C-alpha positions in Angstrom: 5.4 10.9 16.7 5.7 9.4 13.1 2.6 7.2 11.9 3.7 4.4 9.7 1.1 3.2 6.7 1.2 0.3 4.7 1.9 1.2 0.9 0.8 -1.7 -2.3 2.3 -1.8 -5.4 0.3 -4.2 -7.6 1.6 -4.9 -11.1 1.4 -2.9 -14.4 -1.4 -4.2 -16.6 -0.8 -4.7 -19.8 -1.9 -2.0 -22.0 -1.0 0.4 -18.7 2.2 0.6 -20.2 5.3 1.4 -17.1 2.6 2.5 -14.9 2.1 0.8 -11.5 -0.8 1.6 -9.0 -0.4 2.0 -6.2 -2.8 1.9 -2.9 -2.1 3.3 0.1 -4.6 2.0 3.2 -5.1 5.1 5.4 -6.6 2.9 8.1 -5.3 1.1 10.3 -1.6 3.2 10.6 0.8 1.8 13.0 3.4 3.8 15.9 6.0 2.1 14.7 7.6 0.1 11.8 7.4 -3.4 13.5 4.1 -3.1 14.1 2.9 -2.3 10.8 5.1 -5.2 9.4 3.4 -7.7 12.2 0.2 -6.7 10.5 0.8 -7.2 7.5 2.6 -10.5 7.6 -0.1 -12.0 10.1 -1.9 -15.2 9.0 -4.8 -13.6 10.6 -4.9 -10.5 8.5 -3.8 -11.6 4.8 -7.3 -12.4 3.8 -9.0 -8.9 4.9 -6.0 -6.9 3.2 -6.4 -9.3 0.4 -10.3 -8.6 -0.2 -9.6 -5.1 -0.2 -7.2 -4.8 -2.8 -9.5 -7.5 -4.9 -12.2 -4.7 -4.4 -9.9 -1.6 -5.7 -8.3 -3.6 -8.4 -9.7 -7.0 -9.1 -7.7 -9.8 -9.3 -4.1 -9.0 -9.5 -0.5 -9.2 -8.4 1.0 -7.7 -6.1 4.2 -6.2 -6.6 5.7 -5.2 -3.4 3.7 -4.3 -0.1 6.0 -1.6 2.0 5.7 0.2 5.7 6.0 3.7 4.9 6.2 6.5 7.1 3.5 8.8 6.9 5.5 12.1 5.5 6.9 9.9 2.8 3.3 8.8 1.6 2.4 12.9 1.3 5.9 13.5 -0.2 5.3 10.8 -2.7 1.2 11.9 -3.1 2.5 15.2 -3.7 5.0 14.9 -6.2 2.5 13.0 -8.5 -0.2 15.3 -8.5 -0.8 17.3 -11.7 1.5 20.7 -12.0 
């Protein structure tokens, strides 16, 4: 069964160049896109997701939040690894 994960793209810092920071929530995972989307959009979950991201990056703007299949997350991670 395919698992879905929350994939967050933070805006780049001015001195960071063209690279955005990416955060992948490994927990929780979801069985469907719809479950993931409902979790991300739920008013009761937004504060905890935001707090977690602030702890990781400080106060930064979120460029995008996506629900992505775990297989695509793994492909992305492998692609970004140095050769």
